[in-house]
PDB file of N, CA, C and O in Angstrom:
ATOM      1  N   MET A   1      36.437  61.686 142.513  1.00  0.00           N
ATOM      2  CA  MET A   1      34.816  60.952 142.152  1.00  0.00           C
ATOM      3  C   MET A   1      34.364  61.900 142.521  1.00  0.00           C
ATOM      4  O   MET A   1      34.703  62.683 143.409  1.00  0.00           O
ATOM      5  N   THR A   2      32.956  61.857 141.335  1.00  0.00           N
ATOM      6  CA  THR A   2      32.141  62.791 141.878  1.00  0.00           C
ATOM      7  C   THR A   2      30.668  61.997 142.031  1.00  0.00           C
ATOM      8  O   THR A   2      30.388  61.113 141.222  1.00  0.00           O
ATOM      9  N   ALA A   3      30.089  62.225 142.706  1.00  0.00           N
ATOM     10  CA  ALA A   3      28.918  61.133 143.196  1.00  0.00           C
ATOM     11  C   ALA A   3      27.919  61.368 142.485  1.00  0.00           C
ATOM     12  O   ALA A   3      27.571  62.539 142.331  1.00  0.00           O
ATOM     13  N   ARG A   4      27.051  60.081 141.740  1.00  0.00           N
ATOM     14  CA  ARG A   4      26.263  60.465 140.717  1.00  0.00           C
ATOM     15  C   ARG A   4      25.289  60.654 141.332  1.00  0.00           C
ATOM     16  O   ARG A   4      25.111  60.071 142.402  1.00  0.00           O
ATOM     17  N   PRO A   5      24.178  61.732 140.698  1.00  0.00           N
ATOM     18  CA  PRO A   5      22.822  61.790 141.420  1.00  0.00           C
ATOM     19  C   PRO A   5      21.811  60.350 140.704  1.00  0.00           C
ATOM     20  O   PRO A   5      21.756  59.573 139.751  1.00  0.00           O
ATOM     21  N   VAL A   6      20.994  60.820 142.262  1.00  0.00           N
ATOM     22  CA  VAL A   6      20.187  59.067 141.944  1.00  0.00           C
ATOM     23  C   VAL A   6      18.831  58.967 140.980  1.00  0.00           C
ATOM     24  O   VAL A   6      17.916  59.449 141.648  1.00  0.00           O
ATOM     25  N   ARG A   7      18.548  58.726 140.250  1.00  0.00           N
ATOM     26  CA  ARG A   7      17.625  58.879 138.910  1.00  0.00           C
ATOM     27  C   ARG A   7      16.492  57.949 139.376  1.00  0.00           C
ATOM     28  O   ARG A   7      16.354  56.770 139.050  1.00  0.00           O
ATOM     29  N   ARG A   8      15.713  58.664 140.184  1.00  0.00           N
ATOM     30  CA  ARG A   8      13.956  57.942 140.208  1.00  0.00           C
ATOM     31  C   ARG A   8      13.606  57.426 139.250  1.00  0.00           C
ATOM     32  O   ARG A   8      14.106  57.937 138.247  1.00  0.00           O
ATOM     33  N   ILE A   9      12.596  56.173 138.960  1.00  0.00           N
ATOM     34  CA  ILE A   9      12.328  55.928 138.471  1.00  0.00           C
ATOM     35  C   ILE A   9      10.421  56.164 139.097  1.00  0.00           C
ATOM     36  O   ILE A   9       9.902  55.801 140.153  1.00  0.00           O
ATOM     37  N   GLU A  10       9.639  57.151 137.509  1.00  0.00           N
ATOM     38  CA  GLU A  10       8.955  57.610 138.078  1.00  0.00           C
ATOM     39  C   GLU A  10       7.457  57.107 137.699  1.00  0.00           C
ATOM     40  O   GLU A  10       6.798  57.964 137.111  1.00  0.00           O
ATOM     41  N   THR A  11       6.787  55.839 137.938  1.00  0.00           N
ATOM     42  CA  THR A  11       5.773  54.885 138.044  1.00  0.00           C
ATOM     43  C   THR A  11       4.541  54.959 137.744  1.00  0.00           C
ATOM     44  O   THR A  11       4.147  56.124 137.803  1.00  0.00           O
ATOM     45  N   ASP A  12       3.684  54.156 137.419  1.00  0.00           N
ATOM     46  CA  ASP A  12       2.090  54.304 137.434  1.00  0.00           C
ATOM     47  C   ASP A  12       2.161  52.858 138.510  1.00  0.00           C
ATOM     48  O   ASP A  12       3.261  52.322 138.371  1.00  0.00           O
ATOM     49  N   PRO A  13       1.446  52.263 139.326  1.00  0.00           N
ATOM     50  CA  PRO A  13       1.408  51.510 139.889  1.00  0.00           C
ATOM     51  C   PRO A  13       0.558  50.220 139.111  1.00  0.00           C
ATOM     52  O   PRO A  13       0.854  49.035 138.962  1.00  0.00           O
ATOM     53  N   GLU A  14      -0.529  50.956 138.730  1.00  0.00           N
ATOM     54  CA  GLU A  14      -1.715  50.338 137.195  1.00  0.00           C
ATOM     55  C   GLU A  14      -1.188  49.797 136.492  1.00  0.00           C
ATOM     56  O   GLU A  14      -1.377  48.632 136.140  1.00  0.00           O
ATOM     57  N   GLN A  15       0.021  50.952 135.946  1.00  0.00           N
ATOM     58  CA  GLN A  15       0.997  50.757 134.958  1.00  0.00           C
ATOM     59  C   GLN A  15       1.738  49.526 134.689  1.00  0.00           C
ATOM     60  O   GLN A  15       1.620  48.699 133.784  1.00  0.00           O
ATOM     61  N   VAL A  16       2.830  49.632 136.071  1.00  0.00           N
ATOM     62  CA  VAL A  16       4.083  47.817 136.040  1.00  0.00           C
ATOM     63  C   VAL A  16       2.990  47.307 136.695  1.00  0.00           C
ATOM     64  O   VAL A  16       3.624  46.973 137.696  1.00  0.00           O
ATOM     65  N   GLU A  17       1.795  46.954 136.964  1.00  0.00           N
ATOM     66  CA  GLU A  17       1.314  45.969 137.128  1.00  0.00           C
ATOM     67  C   GLU A  17       0.679  45.227 135.792  1.00  0.00           C
ATOM     68  O   GLU A  17       0.682  44.001 135.892  1.00  0.00           O
ATOM     69  N   ARG A  18       0.289  45.606 134.907  1.00  0.00           N
ATOM     70  CA  ARG A  18      -0.067  45.595 133.719  1.00  0.00           C
ATOM     71  C   ARG A  18       1.178  45.052 132.836  1.00  0.00           C
ATOM     72  O   ARG A  18       1.130  43.956 132.279  1.00  0.00           O
ATOM     73  N   ASP A  19       2.495  46.067 132.743  1.00  0.00           N
ATOM     74  CA  ASP A  19       3.361  45.126 132.011  1.00  0.00           C
ATOM     75  C   ASP A  19       4.210  44.338 133.175  1.00  0.00           C
ATOM     76  O   ASP A  19       5.422  44.350 132.961  1.00  0.00           O
ATOM     77  N   LEU A  20       3.880  43.792 134.129  1.00  0.00           N
ATOM     78  CA  LEU A  20       4.508  42.659 135.042  1.00  0.00           C
ATOM     79  C   LEU A  20       3.770  41.386 134.426  1.00  0.00           C
ATOM     80  O   LEU A  20       4.546  40.590 133.897  1.00  0.00           O
ATOM     81  N   VAL A  21       2.061  40.949 134.386  1.00  0.00           N
ATOM     82  CA  VAL A  21       1.154  40.909 133.581  1.00  0.00           C
ATOM     83  C   VAL A  21       1.287  40.608 131.966  1.00  0.00           C
ATOM     84  O   VAL A  21       1.028  39.456 131.620  1.00  0.00           O
ATOM     85  N   LYS A  22       1.678  41.571 130.936  1.00  0.00           N
ATOM     86  CA  LYS A  22       1.971  41.218 129.817  1.00  0.00           C
ATOM     87  C   LYS A  22       3.105  40.261 129.516  1.00  0.00           C
ATOM     88  O   LYS A  22       3.077  39.384 128.653  1.00  0.00           O
ATOM     89  N   LEU A  23       4.568  40.669 130.713  1.00  0.00           N
ATOM     90  CA  LEU A  23       5.885  39.846 130.575  1.00  0.00           C
ATOM     91  C   LEU A  23       5.686  38.194 130.722  1.00  0.00           C
ATOM     92  O   LEU A  23       6.242  37.183 130.292  1.00  0.00           O
ATOM     93  N   VAL A  24       4.197  38.639 131.868  1.00  0.00           N
ATOM     94  CA  VAL A  24       4.001  36.894 131.958  1.00  0.00           C
ATOM     95  C   VAL A  24       3.694  35.991 131.284  1.00  0.00           C
ATOM     96  O   VAL A  24       4.092  34.841 131.096  1.00  0.00           O
ATOM     97  N   LEU A  25       2.573  36.917 130.754  1.00  0.00           N
ATOM     98  CA  LEU A  25       1.481  36.037 129.292  1.00  0.00           C
ATOM     99  C   LEU A  25       2.630  36.339 128.352  1.00  0.00           C
ATOM    100  O   LEU A  25       2.600  35.680 127.313  1.00  0.00           O
ATOM    101  N   THR A  26       3.451  37.034 128.460  1.00  0.00           N
ATOM    102  CA  THR A  26       4.318  36.805 126.885  1.00  0.00           C
ATOM    103  C   THR A  26       5.087  35.342 126.855  1.00  0.00           C
ATOM    104  O   THR A  26       5.004  34.455 126.005  1.00  0.00           O
ATOM    105  N   LEU A  27       5.935  35.396 128.189  1.00  0.00           N
ATOM    106  CA  LEU A  27       6.021  33.785 128.411  1.00  0.00           C
ATOM    107  C   LEU A  27       5.300  32.944 128.357  1.00  0.00           C
ATOM    108  O   LEU A  27       5.514  31.923 127.704  1.00  0.00           O
ATOM    109  N   VAL A  28       4.081  33.202 129.152  1.00  0.00           N
ATOM    110  CA  VAL A  28       3.490  31.527 128.585  1.00  0.00           C
ATOM    111  C   VAL A  28       3.374  31.444 127.385  1.00  0.00           C
ATOM    112  O   VAL A  28       4.003  30.687 126.646  1.00  0.00           O
ATOM    113  N   GLU A  29       2.633  32.145 127.118  1.00  0.00           N
ATOM    114  CA  GLU A  29       2.248  32.153 125.085  1.00  0.00           C
ATOM    115  C   GLU A  29       3.094  31.640 124.735  1.00  0.00           C
ATOM    116  O   GLU A  29       2.827  30.587 124.157  1.00  0.00           O
ATOM    117  N   LEU A  30       4.652  32.028 124.844  1.00  0.00           N
ATOM    118  CA  LEU A  30       5.651  30.902 123.976  1.00  0.00           C
ATOM    119  C   LEU A  30       6.034  29.870 124.159  1.00  0.00           C
ATOM    120  O   LEU A  30       6.658  29.203 123.333  1.00  0.00           O
ATOM    121  N   ILE A  31       5.696  29.480 125.444  1.00  0.00           N
ATOM    122  CA  ILE A  31       5.937  27.953 126.200  1.00  0.00           C
ATOM    123  C   ILE A  31       4.741  27.192 125.406  1.00  0.00           C
ATOM    124  O   ILE A  31       4.859  26.062 124.934  1.00  0.00           O
ATOM    125  N   ARG A  32       3.474  28.059 125.331  1.00  0.00           N
ATOM    126  CA  ARG A  32       2.077  27.042 124.763  1.00  0.00           C
ATOM    127  C   ARG A  32       2.807  27.020 123.578  1.00  0.00           C
ATOM    128  O   ARG A  32       3.196  25.879 123.327  1.00  0.00           O
ATOM    129  N   GLN A  33       3.100  27.754 122.851  1.00  0.00           N
ATOM    130  CA  GLN A  33       2.931  27.652 121.434  1.00  0.00           C
ATOM    131  C   GLN A  33       4.133  26.863 120.698  1.00  0.00           C
ATOM    132  O   GLN A  33       4.072  26.476 119.531  1.00  0.00           O
ATOM    133  N   LEU A  34       5.361  26.664 121.661  1.00  0.00           N
ATOM    134  CA  LEU A  34       6.602  25.845 121.651  1.00  0.00           C
ATOM    135  C   LEU A  34       5.839  24.056 121.730  1.00  0.00           C
ATOM    136  O   LEU A  34       6.022  22.999 121.126  1.00  0.00           O
ATOM    137  N   MET A  35       4.802  24.622 123.015  1.00  0.00           N
ATOM    138  CA  MET A  35       4.431  23.090 123.437  1.00  0.00           C
ATOM    139  C   MET A  35       3.804  22.716 122.374  1.00  0.00           C
ATOM    140  O   MET A  35       4.413  21.858 121.734  1.00  0.00           O
ATOM    141  N   GLU A  36       2.645  23.097 121.876  1.00  0.00           N
ATOM    142  CA  GLU A  36       1.786  23.138 120.758  1.00  0.00           C
ATOM    143  C   GLU A  36       2.273  22.373 119.401  1.00  0.00           C
ATOM    144  O   GLU A  36       1.580  21.551 118.801  1.00  0.00           O
ATOM    145  N   ARG A  37       3.900  22.883 118.927  1.00  0.00           N
ATOM    146  CA  ARG A  37       4.920  22.484 117.730  1.00  0.00           C
ATOM    147  C   ARG A  37       4.873  21.427 118.077  1.00  0.00           C
ATOM    148  O   ARG A  37       4.227  20.551 117.502  1.00  0.00           O
ATOM    149  N   GLN A  38       5.762  21.219 119.425  1.00  0.00           N
ATOM    150  CA  GLN A  38       6.086  19.978 119.709  1.00  0.00           C
ATOM    151  C   GLN A  38       4.664  18.641 119.444  1.00  0.00           C
ATOM    152  O   GLN A  38       4.761  17.699 118.658  1.00  0.00           O
ATOM    153  N   ALA A  39       3.783  18.853 120.091  1.00  0.00           N
ATOM    154  CA  ALA A  39       2.800  18.035 120.138  1.00  0.00           C
ATOM    155  C   ALA A  39       2.418  17.407 118.948  1.00  0.00           C
ATOM    156  O   ALA A  39       2.337  16.213 118.661  1.00  0.00           O
ATOM    157  N   ILE A  40       2.104  18.863 118.031  1.00  0.00           N
ATOM    158  CA  ILE A  40       2.056  18.036 116.650  1.00  0.00           C
ATOM    159  C   ILE A  40       3.273  17.103 115.927  1.00  0.00           C
ATOM    160  O   ILE A  40       3.011  16.258 115.070  1.00  0.00           O
ATOM    161  N   ARG A  41       4.457  17.349 116.340  1.00  0.00           N
ATOM    162  CA  ARG A  41       5.338  17.052 115.286  1.00  0.00           C
ATOM    163  C   ARG A  41       5.315  15.481 115.851  1.00  0.00           C
ATOM    164  O   ARG A  41       5.268  14.608 114.984  1.00  0.00           O
ATOM    165  N   ARG A  42       5.354  14.945 117.659  1.00  0.00           N
ATOM    166  CA  ARG A  42       5.349  13.929 118.079  1.00  0.00           C
ATOM    167  C   ARG A  42       3.616  13.631 117.505  1.00  0.00           C
ATOM    168  O   ARG A  42       3.509  12.405 117.480  1.00  0.00           O
ATOM    169  N   ALA A  43       2.849  13.996 117.247  1.00  0.00           N
ATOM    170  CA  ALA A  43       1.442  13.345 116.608  1.00  0.00           C
ATOM    171  C   ALA A  43       2.004  12.656 114.882  1.00  0.00           C
ATOM    172  O   ALA A  43       1.940  11.552 114.342  1.00  0.00           O
ATOM    173  N   GLU A  44       2.487  13.880 114.532  1.00  0.00           N
ATOM    174  CA  GLU A  44       2.937  13.641 113.024  1.00  0.00           C
ATOM    175  C   GLU A  44       3.851  12.842 112.773  1.00  0.00           C
ATOM    176  O   GLU A  44       3.860  12.457 111.603  1.00  0.00           O
ATOM    177  N   GLY A  45       4.993  12.255 113.731  1.00  0.00           N
ATOM    178  CA  GLY A  45       5.793  11.480 113.844  1.00  0.00           C
ATOM    179  C   GLY A  45       5.345   9.938 114.571  1.00  0.00           C
ATOM    180  O   GLY A  45       6.101   9.019 114.886  1.00  0.00           O
ATOM    181  N   GLY A  46       4.368   9.990 114.660  1.00  0.00           N
ATOM    182  CA  GLY A  46       3.595   8.894 115.446  1.00  0.00           C
ATOM    183  C   GLY A  46       3.764   7.964 116.795  1.00  0.00           C
ATOM    184  O   GLY A  46       3.534   6.778 117.030  1.00  0.00           O
ATOM    185  N   ASP A  47       4.427   9.386 117.794  1.00  0.00           N
ATOM    186  CA  ASP A  47       4.923   8.611 118.958  1.00  0.00           C
ATOM    187  C   ASP A  47       3.892   8.844 120.118  1.00  0.00           C
ATOM    188  O   ASP A  47       4.041   8.435 121.270  1.00  0.00           O
ATOM    189  N   LEU A  48       2.707   9.640 119.593  1.00  0.00           N
ATOM    190  CA  LEU A  48       1.348   9.640 120.375  1.00  0.00           C
ATOM    191  C   LEU A  48       0.799   8.590 120.151  1.00  0.00           C
ATOM    192  O   LEU A  48       0.872   7.864 119.159  1.00  0.00           O
ATOM    193  N   ALA A  49       0.013   8.449 121.431  1.00  0.00           N
ATOM    194  CA  ALA A  49      -1.827   7.279 121.231  1.00  0.00           C
ATOM    195  C   ALA A  49      -2.550   8.022 120.995  1.00  0.00           C
ATOM    196  O   ALA A  49      -2.418   9.147 121.479  1.00  0.00           O
ATOM    197  N   ASP A  50      -3.669   7.705 120.117  1.00  0.00           N
ATOM    198  CA  ASP A  50      -4.630   8.750 120.063  1.00  0.00           C
ATOM    199  C   ASP A  50      -5.182   9.390 121.578  1.00  0.00           C
ATOM    200  O   ASP A  50      -5.499  10.572 121.712  1.00  0.00           O
ATOM    201  N   GLU A  51      -5.214   8.675 122.351  1.00  0.00           N
ATOM    202  CA  GLU A  51      -5.836   9.035 123.483  1.00  0.00           C
ATOM    203  C   GLU A  51      -4.817   9.864 124.579  1.00  0.00           C
ATOM    204  O   GLU A  51      -5.218  10.285 125.664  1.00  0.00           O
ATOM    205  N   GLN A  52      -3.203  10.034 123.997  1.00  0.00           N
ATOM    206  CA  GLN A  52      -2.373  11.155 124.480  1.00  0.00           C
ATOM    207  C   GLN A  52      -2.827  12.578 123.773  1.00  0.00           C
ATOM    208  O   GLN A  52      -2.971  13.682 124.299  1.00  0.00           O
ATOM    209  N   ILE A  53      -3.015  12.143 122.307  1.00  0.00           N
ATOM    210  CA  ILE A  53      -3.167  13.353 121.562  1.00  0.00           C
ATOM    211  C   ILE A  53      -4.412  13.934 122.239  1.00  0.00           C
ATOM    212  O   ILE A  53      -4.377  15.085 122.674  1.00  0.00           O
ATOM    213  N   GLU A  54      -5.550  13.149 122.347  1.00  0.00           N
ATOM    214  CA  GLU A  54      -6.663  13.802 122.563  1.00  0.00           C
ATOM    215  C   GLU A  54      -6.020  14.676 124.160  1.00  0.00           C
ATOM    216  O   GLU A  54      -6.074  15.905 124.213  1.00  0.00           O
ATOM    217  N   GLN A  55      -5.608  14.080 125.019  1.00  0.00           N
ATOM    218  CA  GLN A  55      -5.549  14.652 126.347  1.00  0.00           C
ATOM    219  C   GLN A  55      -4.581  16.000 126.313  1.00  0.00           C
ATOM    220  O   GLN A  55      -4.687  16.902 127.143  1.00  0.00           O
ATOM    221  N   ILE A  56      -3.366  15.997 124.937  1.00  0.00           N
ATOM    222  CA  ILE A  56      -2.703  17.253 124.962  1.00  0.00           C
ATOM    223  C   ILE A  56      -3.357  18.222 124.135  1.00  0.00           C
ATOM    224  O   ILE A  56      -2.980  19.390 124.220  1.00  0.00           O
ATOM    225  N   GLY A  57      -4.475  17.848 123.182  1.00  0.00           N
ATOM    226  CA  GLY A  57      -5.180  18.767 122.791  1.00  0.00           C
ATOM    227  C   GLY A  57      -5.786  19.774 123.618  1.00  0.00           C
ATOM    228  O   GLY A  57      -5.682  20.998 123.707  1.00  0.00           O
ATOM    229  N   LEU A  58      -6.685  18.563 124.399  1.00  0.00           N
ATOM    230  CA  LEU A  58      -7.461  19.825 125.909  1.00  0.00           C
ATOM    231  C   LEU A  58      -6.729  20.768 126.447  1.00  0.00           C
ATOM    232  O   LEU A  58      -6.872  21.990 126.479  1.00  0.00           O
ATOM    233  N   ALA A  59      -5.476  19.667 127.106  1.00  0.00           N
ATOM    234  CA  ALA A  59      -4.720  20.984 127.851  1.00  0.00           C
ATOM    235  C   ALA A  59      -4.637  21.762 127.355  1.00  0.00           C
ATOM    236  O   ALA A  59      -5.066  22.782 127.896  1.00  0.00           O
ATOM    237  N   LEU A  60      -3.890  21.911 125.641  1.00  0.00           N
ATOM    238  CA  LEU A  60      -3.815  22.999 125.097  1.00  0.00           C
ATOM    239  C   LEU A  60      -5.267  24.149 124.798  1.00  0.00           C
ATOM    240  O   LEU A  60      -5.315  25.251 125.345  1.00  0.00           O
ATOM    241  N   MET A  61      -6.150  23.737 124.035  1.00  0.00           N
ATOM    242  CA  MET A  61      -7.391  24.336 124.330  1.00  0.00           C
ATOM    243  C   MET A  61      -7.792  25.164 125.870  1.00  0.00           C
ATOM    244  O   MET A  61      -8.572  26.112 125.956  1.00  0.00           O
ATOM    245  N   ARG A  62      -6.877  24.391 127.259  1.00  0.00           N
ATOM    246  CA  ARG A  62      -7.905  24.987 127.818  1.00  0.00           C
ATOM    247  C   ARG A  62      -6.640  26.083 128.075  1.00  0.00           C
ATOM    248  O   ARG A  62      -7.017  27.129 128.603  1.00  0.00           O
ATOM    249  N   LEU A  63      -5.648  26.020 127.872  1.00  0.00           N
ATOM    250  CA  LEU A  63      -4.457  26.696 128.547  1.00  0.00           C
ATOM    251  C   LEU A  63      -4.949  28.106 127.451  1.00  0.00           C
ATOM    252  O   LEU A  63      -5.165  29.276 127.765  1.00  0.00           O
ATOM    253  N   GLU A  64      -4.988  27.691 126.613  1.00  0.00           N
ATOM    254  CA  GLU A  64      -5.560  29.158 125.375  1.00  0.00           C
ATOM    255  C   GLU A  64      -7.036  30.008 126.231  1.00  0.00           C
ATOM    256  O   GLU A  64      -7.114  31.207 126.500  1.00  0.00           O
ATOM    257  N   GLU A  65      -7.828  29.181 126.441  1.00  0.00           N
ATOM    258  CA  GLU A  65      -9.097  30.051 126.531  1.00  0.00           C
ATOM    259  C   GLU A  65      -8.160  30.469 127.916  1.00  0.00           C
ATOM    260  O   GLU A  65      -7.448  31.463 127.774  1.00  0.00           O
ATOM    261  N   ALA A  66      -8.131  29.928 128.940  1.00  0.00           N
ATOM    262  CA  ALA A  66      -7.296  30.887 130.023  1.00  0.00           C
ATOM    263  C   ALA A  66      -6.321  32.503 129.836  1.00  0.00           C
ATOM    264  O   ALA A  66      -6.572  33.641 130.232  1.00  0.00           O
ATOM    265  N   MET A  67      -5.247  31.973 129.113  1.00  0.00           N
ATOM    266  CA  MET A  67      -4.927  32.760 128.240  1.00  0.00           C
ATOM    267  C   MET A  67      -5.649  33.997 128.007  1.00  0.00           C
ATOM    268  O   MET A  67      -5.134  35.076 128.301  1.00  0.00           O
ATOM    269  N   GLN A  68      -6.808  33.912 127.497  1.00  0.00           N
ATOM    270  CA  GLN A  68      -7.594  34.603 126.520  1.00  0.00           C
ATOM    271  C   GLN A  68      -8.385  35.620 127.481  1.00  0.00           C
ATOM    272  O   GLN A  68      -8.720  36.794 127.320  1.00  0.00           O
ATOM    273  N   LYS A  69      -8.591  34.518 128.775  1.00  0.00           N
ATOM    274  CA  LYS A  69      -9.197  35.581 129.786  1.00  0.00           C
ATOM    275  C   LYS A  69      -8.429  36.492 130.167  1.00  0.00           C
ATOM    276  O   LYS A  69      -8.661  37.694 130.040  1.00  0.00           O
ATOM    277  N   LEU A  70      -7.158  35.857 130.813  1.00  0.00           N
ATOM    278  CA  LEU A  70      -6.004  36.944 131.675  1.00  0.00           C
ATOM    279  C   LEU A  70      -6.239  37.754 130.914  1.00  0.00           C
ATOM    280  O   LEU A  70      -6.916  38.601 131.496  1.00  0.00           O
ATOM    281  N   GLN A  71      -6.052  38.073 129.724  1.00  0.00           N
ATOM    282  CA  GLN A  71      -5.871  39.535 128.548  1.00  0.00           C
ATOM    283  C   GLN A  71      -7.165  39.703 128.210  1.00  0.00           C
ATOM    284  O   GLN A  71      -7.199  40.668 127.446  1.00  0.00           O
ATOM    285  N   ASP A  72      -8.369  39.220 128.397  1.00  0.00           N
ATOM    286  CA  ASP A  72      -8.975  40.266 128.161  1.00  0.00           C
ATOM    287  C   ASP A  72      -9.224  41.211 129.636  1.00  0.00           C
ATOM    288  O   ASP A  72      -9.367  42.426 129.774  1.00  0.00           O
ATOM    289  N   HIS A  73      -9.206  39.932 130.787  1.00  0.00           N
ATOM    290  CA  HIS A  73      -9.249  41.325 132.431  1.00  0.00           C
ATOM    291  C   HIS A  73      -7.878  42.053 132.559  1.00  0.00           C
ATOM    292  O   HIS A  73      -7.547  42.484 133.664  1.00  0.00           O
ATOM    293  N   PHE A  74      -6.900  42.240 131.255  1.00  0.00           N
ATOM    294  CA  PHE A  74      -6.284  43.043 131.524  1.00  0.00           C
ATOM    295  C   PHE A  74      -5.801  43.889 130.750  1.00  0.00           C
ATOM    296  O   PHE A  74      -4.747  44.524 130.799  1.00  0.00           O
ATOM    297  N   GLY A  75      -7.028  43.861 129.672  1.00  0.00           N
ATOM    298  CA  GLY A  75      -7.108  44.525 128.764  1.00  0.00           C
ATOM    299  C   GLY A  75      -6.113  44.628 127.514  1.00  0.00           C
ATOM    300  O   GLY A  75      -5.654  45.547 126.834  1.00  0.00           O
ATOM    301  N   LEU A  76      -6.014  43.364 127.542  1.00  0.00           N
ATOM    302  CA  LEU A  76      -4.525  43.162 126.513  1.00  0.00           C
ATOM    303  C   LEU A  76      -4.559  42.042 125.517  1.00  0.00           C
ATOM    304  O   LEU A  76      -4.640  40.851 125.819  1.00  0.00           O
ATOM    305  N   ASP A  77      -4.454  42.784 123.665  1.00  0.00           N
ATOM    306  CA  ASP A  77      -4.657  41.477 123.025  1.00  0.00           C
ATOM    307  C   ASP A  77      -3.338  40.891 122.297  1.00  0.00           C
ATOM    308  O   ASP A  77      -2.302  41.553 122.365  1.00  0.00           O
ATOM    309  N   GLN A  78      -3.359  39.482 121.502  1.00  0.00           N
ATOM    310  CA  GLN A  78      -2.291  38.594 121.247  1.00  0.00           C
ATOM    311  C   GLN A  78      -1.088  39.844 120.455  1.00  0.00           C
ATOM    312  O   GLN A  78       0.110  39.596 120.319  1.00  0.00           O
ATOM    313  N   ALA A  79      -1.531  40.719 120.163  1.00  0.00           N
ATOM    314  CA  ALA A  79      -0.465  41.542 119.633  1.00  0.00           C
ATOM    315  C   ALA A  79       0.449  42.373 120.542  1.00  0.00           C
ATOM    316  O   ALA A  79       1.480  42.983 120.258  1.00  0.00           O
ATOM    317  N   ASP A  80      -0.237  42.228 121.782  1.00  0.00           N
ATOM    318  CA  ASP A  80       0.555  43.021 122.855  1.00  0.00           C
ATOM    319  C   ASP A  80       1.621  42.046 123.516  1.00  0.00           C
ATOM    320  O   ASP A  80       2.583  42.512 124.125  1.00  0.00           O
ATOM    321  N   LEU A  81       1.445  40.833 123.393  1.00  0.00           N
ATOM    322  CA  LEU A  81       2.498  40.272 123.764  1.00  0.00           C
ATOM    323  C   LEU A  81       3.742  39.702 122.542  1.00  0.00           C
ATOM    324  O   LEU A  81       4.573  38.795 122.595  1.00  0.00           O
ATOM    325  N   ASN A  82       3.563  40.224 121.993  1.00  0.00           N
ATOM    326  CA  ASN A  82       4.671  39.953 121.191  1.00  0.00           C
ATOM    327  C   ASN A  82       5.431  40.984 121.351  1.00  0.00           C
ATOM    328  O   ASN A  82       4.928  42.062 121.033  1.00  0.00           O
ATOM    329  N   LEU A  83       6.576  40.985 121.780  1.00  0.00           N
ATOM    330  CA  LEU A  83       7.452  41.467 121.758  1.00  0.00           C
ATOM    331  C   LEU A  83       8.161  41.963 121.273  1.00  0.00           C
ATOM    332  O   LEU A  83       8.887  41.122 120.743  1.00  0.00           O
ATOM    333  N   ASP A  84       8.731  43.629 120.915  1.00  0.00           N
ATOM    334  CA  ASP A  84       9.747  44.076 119.624  1.00  0.00           C
ATOM    335  C   ASP A  84      11.120  43.649 119.865  1.00  0.00           C
ATOM    336  O   ASP A  84      11.659  44.114 120.869  1.00  0.00           O
ATOM    337  N   LEU A  85      11.934  42.671 118.964  1.00  0.00           N
ATOM    338  CA  LEU A  85      13.403  41.974 119.705  1.00  0.00           C
ATOM    339  C   LEU A  85      14.489  43.011 118.546  1.00  0.00           C
ATOM    340  O   LEU A  85      15.579  42.691 118.070  1.00  0.00           O
ATOM    341  N   GLY A  86      13.686  44.337 118.349  1.00  0.00           N
ATOM    342  CA  GLY A  86      14.651  44.838 117.321  1.00  0.00           C
ATOM    343  C   GLY A  86      15.557  44.468 116.252  1.00  0.00           C
ATOM    344  O   GLY A  86      14.752  44.137 115.382  1.00  0.00           O
ATOM    345  N   PRO A  87      16.454  44.345 115.865  1.00  0.00           N
ATOM    346  CA  PRO A  87      16.666  44.005 114.831  1.00  0.00           C
ATOM    347  C   PRO A  87      16.114  42.051 114.404  1.00  0.00           C
ATOM    348  O   PRO A  87      15.718  41.281 113.530  1.00  0.00           O
ATOM    349  N   LEU A  88      16.438  42.178 115.567  1.00  0.00           N
ATOM    350  CA  LEU A  88      15.475  40.101 115.564  1.00  0.00           C
ATOM    351  C   LEU A  88      14.185  40.237 115.139  1.00  0.00           C
ATOM    352  O   LEU A  88      13.717  39.200 114.669  1.00  0.00           O
ATOM    353  N   GLY A  89      13.723  40.843 115.149  1.00  0.00           N
ATOM    354  CA  GLY A  89      12.516  40.609 114.853  1.00  0.00           C
ATOM    355  C   GLY A  89      10.871  40.420 116.102  1.00  0.00           C
ATOM    356  O   GLY A  89      11.068  40.267 117.307  1.00  0.00           O
ATOM    357  N   THR A  90      10.388  40.437 115.912  1.00  0.00           N
ATOM    358  CA  THR A  90       9.242  40.140 116.800  1.00  0.00           C
ATOM    359  C   THR A  90       9.834  38.179 117.901  1.00  0.00           C
ATOM    360  O   THR A  90      10.349  37.170 117.418  1.00  0.00           O
ATOM    361  N   LEU A  91       9.410  38.475 119.399  1.00  0.00           N
ATOM    362  CA  LEU A  91       9.751  37.351 120.056  1.00  0.00           C
ATOM    363  C   LEU A  91       8.555  36.095 119.707  1.00  0.00           C
ATOM    364  O   LEU A  91       8.776  34.942 120.075  1.00  0.00           O
ATOM    365  N   LEU A  92       7.496  36.398 119.088  1.00  0.00           N
ATOM    366  CA  LEU A  92       6.448  35.474 118.636  1.00  0.00           C
ATOM    367  C   LEU A  92       6.388  35.451 117.456  1.00  0.00           C
ATOM    368  O   LEU A  92       6.872  36.497 117.023  1.00  0.00           O
ATOM    369  N   PRO A  93       5.818  34.374 116.146  1.00  0.00           N
ATOM    370  CA  PRO A  93       5.476  34.117 115.719  1.00  0.00           C
ATOM    371  C   PRO A  93       4.510  35.042 114.878  1.00  0.00           C
ATOM    372  O   PRO A  93       3.845  35.693 115.684  1.00  0.00           O
ATOM    373  N   GLU A  94       4.175  35.354 113.609  1.00  0.00           N
ATOM    374  CA  GLU A  94       2.894  35.972 113.371  1.00  0.00           C
ATOM    375  C   GLU A  94       2.257  35.482 113.109  1.00  0.00           C
ATOM    376  O   GLU A  94       2.547  34.682 112.219  1.00  0.00           O
ATOM    377  N   THR A  95       1.369  35.490 113.424  1.00  0.00           N
ATOM    378  CA  THR A  95      -0.021  34.749 113.336  1.00  0.00           C
ATOM    379  C   THR A  95      -1.396  34.778 112.599  1.00  0.00           C
ATOM    380  O   THR A  95      -2.272  35.237 113.333  1.00  0.00           O
ATOM    381  N   GLY A  96      -1.689  34.541 111.783  1.00  0.00           N
ATOM    382  CA  GLY A  96      -2.718  34.896 110.679  1.00  0.00           C
ATOM    383  C   GLY A  96      -4.314  34.708 111.164  1.00  0.00           C
ATOM    384  O   GLY A  96      -5.231  34.956 110.381  1.00  0.00           O
TER     385      GLY A  96
END
């Protein structure tokens, strides 16, 4: 057996940080969207009291604001968070 040469990955530390933030924000955005859809289904189904709907709505708005601040800080936009999964399409639904 011959030893395979070690391949080193050339990385820019700033790009690595940005890519990591991008991945984390993508996951948070996916969870936020799933929570929002679940809250809408529960509200439309009558499973939530008016006060609960108000609290969930406020929490989701604050999360969206925090996400926007982080995106602005790292120079990302919503499209940057939508990972392309090849033949499966994109991770997040397209928003208009």
